[in-house]
Structures are given as structure tokens and as C-alpha cells.
C-alpha positions in Angstrom: 35.8 6.7 -7.2 33.6 9.8 -7.7 35.3 13.2 -8.1 35.2 15.7 -5.3 33.2 18.8 -5.9 35.4 21.7 -7.1 33.5 24.1 -4.8 33.3 21.9 -1.7 37.1 21.3 -1.9 37.9 25.0 -2.4 39.6 26.9 0.4 37.1 29.7 0.0 34.0 27.6 0.0 32.3 29.5 2.8 32.8 32.8 0.9 31.5 31.2 -2.3 28.5 29.7 -0.6 27.6 33.0 0.9 27.8 34.7 -2.5 25.8 31.9 -4.1 23.0 32.1 -1.5 22.8 35.9 -2.0 22.7 35.4 -5.8 24.5 38.7 -6.1 26.6 37.5 -9.0 26.1 35.3 -12.1 27.8 31.9 -12.2 30.4 33.1 -14.6 31.6 35.5 -11.9 32.9 32.5 -9.9 34.7 31.2 -12.9 36.5 34.6 -13.4 37.1 35.3 -9.7 37.9 31.8 -8.3 38.8 29.9 -11.5 36.0 27.4 -11.0 34.3 26.1 -14.2 30.8 27.3 -14.7 29.3 23.8 -14.7 31.0 23.0 -11.4 29.6 26.1 -9.8 26.1 25.3 -11.1 26.3 21.7 -10.0 27.4 22.7 -6.5 24.6 25.3 -6.4 22.0 22.7 -7.4 23.3 19.6 -5.5 25.3 20.7 -2.5 24.0 24.1 -1.4 20.5 22.9 -0.6 21.7 20.4 2.0 24.0 23.0 3.5 21.1 25.5 3.7 18.9 22.9 5.2 21.5 22.2 7.9 21.8 25.9 8.6 18.1 26.3 8.8 17.8 23.4 11.2 20.6 24.8 13.4 18.8 28.2 13.3 15.5 26.5 14.4 17.3 24.7 17.3 18.9 28.0 18.4 15.5 29.7 18.2 13.9 26.9 20.2 16.6 27.2 22.8 15.9 30.9 23.0 12.2 30.4 23.3 12.7 27.8 26.1 15.1 30.2 27.9 12.4 33.0 27.7 9.8 30.6 28.9 12.0 29.6 31.9 12.5 33.3 32.7 8.7 33.8 32.7 8.4 30.7 35.0 10.8 32.3 37.5 9.0 35.6 37.3 5.7 33.9 37.9 7.1 32.1 41.0 8.3 35.4 42.4 4.9 37.0 41.9 3.2 34.0 43.5 5.6 34.1 46.4 5.0 37.9 46.9 1.3 37.6 46.6 1.2 34.7 49.2 3.2 36.8 51.6 0.9 39.8 51.1 -2.1 37.5 51.3 -3.2 39.0 48.0 -5.4 36.0 47.0 -6.6 37.4 43.6 -3.0 37.9 42.4 -1.9 34.6 43.9 -4.7 32.8 42.0 -3.7 34.6 38.8 -0.1 33.6 39.2 -1.2 30.0 39.8 -3.3 30.1 36.6 -0.3 31.5 34.7 2.0 28.8 36.2 -0.5 26.0 35.1 -0.3 27.4 31.5 3.5 27.5 31.6 3.6 23.9 32.9 1.3 22.8 30.1 3.4 24.6 27.5 6.6 23.0 28.9 5.0 19.6 28.7 3.9 20.2 25.1 7.4 21.3 24.2 8.9 18.2 25.8 6.4 16.0 23.9 4.8 14.8 27.1 1.4 16.3 26.2 -0.4 16.3 22.9 -3.1 18.5 21.6 -6.2 16.9 20.0 -8.0 13.7 20.6 -6.4 10.3 21.1 -8.0 7.5 19.2 -7.7 3.9 20.4 -8.1 1.9 17.2 -8.3 -1.4 19.1 -11.9 -0.5 20.2 -13.2 0.7 16.8 -15.8 -1.3 14.9 -13.4 -1.6 11.9 -10.7 -3.3 14.1 -13.3 -5.7 15.6 -14.3 -6.6 12.0 -10.7 -7.2 11.0 -10.2 -9.5 14.0 -13.4 -11.4 13.0 -12.2 -11.8 9.4 -8.8 -13.1 10.5 -10.2 -15.6 13.0 -12.8 -16.8 10.5 -10.2 -17.2 7.8 -8.2 -19.5 10.2 -11.2 -21.8 11.0 -9.5 -24.7 9.2 -6.3 -24.1 11.1 -7.1 -24.5 14.8 -3.5 -24.1 16.0 -2.8 -21.0 13.9 -6.2 -19.6 15.0 -5.3 -20.0 18.7 -1.9 -18.5 18.1 -3.4 -15.4 16.3 -6.2 -15.0 18.9 -3.6 -15.1 21.7 -1.4 -12.5 19.8 -4.5 -10.3 19.2 -5.5 -10.5 22.9 -2.0 -9.5 24.0 -2.1 -6.5 21.6 -5.3 -5.3 23.3 -3.8 -5.9 26.8 -0.6 -4.0 25.9 -2.6 -1.0 24.7 -4.6 -0.9 27.9 -1.4 -0.5 29.9 
């Protein structure tokens, strides 16, 4: 059974990790202050701290995304208020500007939710290369009529599924 890391099992791990991340002290400091061997501190720094930092960075990114989404939703509400006021005042230029802004916000929300992608979409099933691959496969199966029919059927289903 592998040994447990001397830093990970230490009661003061959070404090040690903070000091290691800041690199304010040499590794021998931890040996003197916490009684942890130099090699154990170094191994923890190299092997365990990166994953901890990666998790912290991921949590920070999630929190930042939540904050951005919250700010976007506030802007959406502001835009709705402006649109409502402009409609009541029959201020059509302002209403149209608010509608344009709302469209952009909806587009951004769809992108954030993964419902809308930037860039072109390529259907590989209609490319010349894919047609050539189909021809090569069916030609290779000429001597095997049952297999050829089965593959042709599977390829036609693949094209039908992509069209849906």
C-alpha cells in the first residue's frame, strides 16, 4: 500500500500549500517549521500542488463564469426595461436599438449555453473525399455481396441520420 504524502496528511496543509504557492520560503523552511522532510515537501510541491492549483483555477473560472452570466442577465433586464419604456413613449428609434441589443444578448446567451456555434459547419457526408471512401469500400466488397449490401445499408443510414 502506498504511503500517504506527509504534507497532504498534515493538519496545516492549507497553510503549507499557501506558502508553497507564494514561494516565499525555501523548502528547508518547511522542514524547520513543520518538521516535514525536505524531500517530502519537494515531492508534494511537484506532484500534488499542481492538481490542487488546477482545481482552484477551475473553481475560479466557474465563479467568474457565474459572475459574467449574472451581469449578462442584469443587462437583459435593463434592456427589457428600456424597450418597455420606449414602446410606451412611442420612441421607435430607442425601441429598435433596444431590440437590436436584446438580439445580441440572446445570441450571447445561446453561445454560452452551447446552443449556437461560431464559424462554418461542415457536413463531411457530402464531401468528395467521403464519396470516394464510400466507393472504395463498396468496390472492395464486390466479391462479398451480402457484406456489400450490409455496408451500403449502414452507409445510407449514416447519411439519413445526418440529414435529420
